[in-house]
C-alpha positions as CSV (number, residue, x, y, z in Angstrom):
1,M,-2.0,51.7,18.6
2,E,0.9,49.5,17.6
3,K,0.9,46.0,16.2
4,F,3.5,43.6,17.6
5,T,4.7,40.1,16.7
6,I,6.6,37.8,19.0
7,T,7.5,34.1,18.8
8,N,6.0,31.7,21.4
9,R,7.8,28.7,22.9
10,Y,6.8,26.5,20.0
11,G,8.2,28.8,17.4
12,L,4.8,30.2,16.3
13,N,4.2,33.9,15.7
14,I,1.8,35.7,18.1
15,V,0.4,38.9,16.7
16,G,-1.1,41.5,19.1
17,L,-2.1,45.1,19.5
18,L,-0.6,47.4,22.0
19,H,-2.4,50.6,23.2
20,I,-0.5,53.1,25.4
21,P,-2.5,56.1,26.7
22,Q,-0.8,59.4,27.4
23,N,-0.7,59.0,31.1
24,P,-1.1,55.3,31.9
25,V,-2.2,54.2,35.4
26,G,-1.6,50.5,34.9
27,L,-1.3,47.6,32.5
28,A,-4.0,45.1,31.3
29,F,-3.9,42.0,29.2
30,V,-6.9,40.8,27.2
31,L,-7.3,37.3,25.7
32,H,-10.1,35.9,23.5
33,G,-11.5,32.4,23.7
34,L,-11.2,29.2,21.6
35,G,-11.7,30.1,18.0
36,G,-11.8,33.8,18.7
37,F,-9.6,36.7,17.8
38,K,-8.6,40.1,19.1
39,E,-11.0,42.1,17.0
40,Q,-14.2,40.4,18.2
41,D,-16.8,42.9,19.4
42,H,-16.7,41.8,23.1
43,I,-12.9,41.7,23.1
44,Q,-12.8,45.2,21.7
45,V,-15.3,46.4,24.3
46,I,-13.0,45.0,27.1
47,S,-9.9,46.5,25.5
48,N,-11.5,49.9,24.9
49,T,-12.9,50.1,28.5
50,F,-9.4,49.5,29.9
51,L,-7.9,52.1,27.5
52,N,-10.6,54.6,28.4
53,N,-9.5,54.2,32.0
54,N,-5.9,55.0,31.0
55,Y,-4.6,51.4,31.1
56,I,-1.9,50.2,28.8
57,V,-3.7,47.4,26.9
58,V,-2.1,44.3,25.4
59,N,-4.7,42.5,23.3
60,F,-3.4,39.5,21.2
61,D,-4.4,36.6,19.1
62,A,-3.6,33.2,20.6
63,T,-2.0,30.7,18.3
64,N,-4.1,27.9,16.9
65,S,-7.1,30.2,16.4
66,I,-8.6,32.2,13.6
67,G,-6.8,35.5,14.1
68,E,-3.4,36.7,12.7
69,S,-1.3,34.4,14.9
70,E,0.1,31.2,13.5
71,G,-1.0,27.6,14.1
72,K,-4.0,25.4,13.3
73,Y,-7.3,25.5,15.2
74,E,-7.3,21.7,15.4
75,N,-4.1,21.9,17.5
76,A,-5.6,24.2,20.1
77,T,-5.6,23.1,23.7
78,M,-6.3,24.7,27.1
79,Q,-2.6,24.5,28.0
80,K,-1.3,26.1,24.8
81,H,-3.8,28.9,25.2
82,Y,-2.5,29.5,28.7
83,E,1.1,29.2,27.6
84,D,0.6,31.9,24.9
85,L,-0.5,34.3,27.7
86,V,2.6,33.4,29.7
87,D,4.8,34.0,26.7
88,V,3.2,37.4,26.0
89,V,3.6,38.5,29.6
90,E,7.3,37.4,29.6
91,W,7.8,39.5,26.5
92,T,6.2,42.6,28.1
93,K,8.6,42.4,31.0
94,T,11.4,43.4,28.5
95,Q,9.5,46.6,27.6
96,N,10.0,50.0,29.2
97,W,6.3,50.4,29.7
98,Y,5.8,47.2,31.7
99,Q,4.1,47.6,35.1
100,E,3.2,45.4,38.1
101,P,0.8,44.4,39.4
102,F,-1.3,44.2,36.3
103,I,-4.9,43.2,35.4
104,L,-5.9,40.1,33.4
105,A,-9.1,39.8,31.4
106,G,-10.1,36.8,29.2
107,H,-13.2,35.3,27.7
108,S,-14.1,31.6,27.8
109,L,-10.8,29.7,27.2
110,G,-9.1,33.0,27.7
111,G,-10.9,33.3,31.0
112,F,-9.4,30.0,32.0
113,A,-5.9,31.2,31.0
114,V,-6.1,34.5,33.0
115,A,-7.5,32.7,36.1
116,K,-4.8,30.1,35.9
117,Y,-2.1,32.8,35.6
118,A,-3.6,34.6,38.6
119,E,-3.5,31.4,40.6
120,E,0.2,30.7,39.6
121,Y,1.5,34.2,40.0
122,P,-0.9,36.0,42.5
123,D,1.7,38.5,43.6
124,K,1.8,40.0,40.1
125,I,-2.0,40.4,39.7
126,K,-3.9,43.5,40.6
127,A,-7.3,42.0,39.6
128,V,-8.7,39.4,37.2
129,F,-11.8,39.2,35.0
130,P,-12.5,35.6,33.9
131,F,-15.4,36.4,31.6
132,A,-17.7,33.3,31.1
133,A,-14.6,31.2,31.8
134,V,-13.9,27.5,31.7
135,Y,-12.8,26.4,35.3
136,S,-12.3,22.7,34.9
137,G,-12.4,20.1,32.1
138,E,-14.9,18.2,34.2
139,Q,-17.3,21.1,34.2
140,S,-16.7,21.7,30.5
141,F,-17.6,18.1,29.7
142,E,-20.7,18.3,31.9
143,A,-21.9,21.5,30.1
144,T,-21.4,19.9,26.7
145,E,-23.2,16.8,27.8
146,R,-26.1,18.9,29.2
147,F,-26.6,21.2,26.3
148,E,-25.2,19.3,23.3
149,S,-25.3,15.6,24.2
150,E,-25.7,14.4,20.6
151,K,-22.7,16.6,19.5
152,L,-20.6,15.1,22.3
153,K,-21.5,11.6,21.4
154,N,-20.7,12.1,17.7
155,W,-17.5,13.8,18.6
156,E,-16.3,10.9,20.6
157,E,-17.5,8.3,18.1
158,T,-16.0,10.0,15.0
159,G,-13.0,11.6,16.7
160,W,-13.9,15.0,15.4
161,T,-16.3,17.9,15.9
162,Y,-17.0,20.7,13.4
163,R,-18.4,24.2,13.5
164,T,-18.6,27.3,11.4
165,S,-17.3,30.6,13.0
166,N,-20.1,33.0,13.8
167,S,-17.6,35.9,14.1
168,K,-16.0,35.1,10.7
169,P,-18.7,33.5,8.6
170,G,-17.4,30.9,6.1
171,I,-14.5,29.8,8.2
172,E,-14.9,26.1,9.1
173,M,-13.2,24.7,12.2
174,K,-12.6,21.2,13.5
175,L,-11.3,19.8,16.8
176,P,-10.1,16.2,17.5
177,W,-11.5,14.3,20.5
178,S,-8.1,14.6,22.0
179,H,-9.0,18.3,22.7
180,M,-11.7,17.2,25.1
181,K,-9.5,14.6,26.7
182,E,-6.8,17.3,27.3
183,R,-9.4,19.6,28.9
184,L,-10.2,16.9,31.5
185,A,-6.6,17.3,32.8
186,H,-7.3,20.9,34.0
187,N,-8.9,22.0,37.2
188,L,-8.6,25.5,38.6
189,Y,-10.3,24.6,41.8
190,L,-7.1,23.0,43.0
191,K,-5.4,26.4,43.5
192,V,-8.5,28.6,43.8
193,L,-7.4,29.8,47.3
194,N,-4.6,31.8,45.6
195,L,-7.2,34.1,44.1
196,T,-7.0,36.8,46.8
197,M,-7.2,39.8,44.3
198,P,-10.5,41.3,43.2
199,V,-12.4,39.1,40.7
200,L,-15.2,40.1,38.4
201,F,-17.7,37.5,37.0
202,V,-19.9,38.2,34.0
203,V,-21.9,35.5,32.2
204,G,-24.8,35.4,29.9
205,E,-28.1,34.0,31.1
206,N,-28.2,31.7,28.1
207,D,-24.6,30.6,28.1
208,G,-24.3,26.9,27.3
209,P,-20.6,26.2,27.1
210,C,-19.8,28.0,30.4
211,P,-23.2,28.2,32.2
212,S,-24.0,30.6,35.1
213,D,-24.2,27.8,37.6
214,H,-20.6,26.8,36.9
215,Q,-19.6,30.4,37.3
216,K,-21.3,30.7,40.6
217,I,-19.7,27.5,41.9
218,F,-16.2,29.0,41.2
219,H,-17.3,32.3,42.6
220,D,-18.3,30.6,45.9
221,A,-15.1,28.7,46.0
222,L,-12.9,31.9,46.3
223,P,-11.3,32.7,49.6
224,E,-13.8,34.3,52.0
225,L,-12.1,37.7,52.0
226,T,-11.6,38.0,48.2
227,E,-13.5,41.0,46.8
228,R,-15.8,39.8,44.0
229,E,-18.8,40.8,41.8
230,F,-21.2,38.5,40.0
231,H,-23.4,39.6,37.1
232,I,-25.7,37.5,34.9
233,I,-26.7,39.3,31.7
234,K,-30.3,38.7,30.9
235,G,-30.9,37.0,27.5
236,A,-27.2,36.9,26.6
237,P,-25.4,33.8,25.1
238,H,-21.8,32.7,25.6
239,T,-20.5,35.3,23.2
240,F,-22.0,38.8,23.4
241,R,-22.9,40.3,20.0
242,T,-25.9,42.6,20.4
243,P,-25.4,46.3,21.1
244,E,-27.4,46.0,24.4
245,H,-25.3,43.1,25.7
246,L,-22.1,44.7,24.7
247,A,-23.0,48.0,26.3
248,E,-24.0,46.2,29.6
249,L,-20.6,44.4,29.5
250,G,-18.8,47.7,29.1
251,N,-20.7,49.5,31.8
252,I,-20.1,46.7,34.3
253,L,-16.4,46.5,33.5
254,D,-16.0,50.3,33.6
255,A,-17.5,50.6,37.0
256,W,-15.4,47.7,38.3
257,I,-12.2,49.2,37.0
258,K,-12.9,52.5,38.7
259,K,-13.4,50.8,42.0
260,L,-9.9,49.3,41.8
261,R,-8.2,52.7,42.0
């Protein structure tokens, strides 16, 4: 394992981990969600599953999150999360281990980023795993209104929303209302027909931010001939933390990867 640091288009450092197996069969990128980081348990499960299948793995902290990369959480947007992915991929193209086509995997906002990249550059993508992803700002707004209506109302009225990280207890995070307004500008359904590569869907039964019905709508919008799998994990929330849910995630991903060969 090697740690790398690159500079993104805004001059902020991105810190990531590079894993190169002895006899690599491909390349995979892994991206966490909003307020996440590369060492989260579910992100590690995804990274290790690719590595165990002999893929080179690039797992990095997006900027404006709570990992090692620079930036402030309050400056996070869907577009910047995606742009960090683009900048990391561009850097890898200068490395002697770079391979195409490659696999993309991301959770939540990271799921949005990898699905968007696959829509924009489908010829470069072997397969994509948008894990409990955000597919449009409209759906994201609807889910927040459905499950956290009071939070949404207070957010708009006060201009800010606050939460404490569950992955790093004690870290307080805040987002301006402009974050939600920026989300509303995004809609992956507009180019969904570009997703002709295999797509894996996994979502928790109790996911509030990115509920299973939203995942199914996007699943059903894919081109008719696109190979796809859809899994709902019983009792699981948006972010998987229990050993049982993490093991099920790993088993599903491992079986899917093996089918790609």
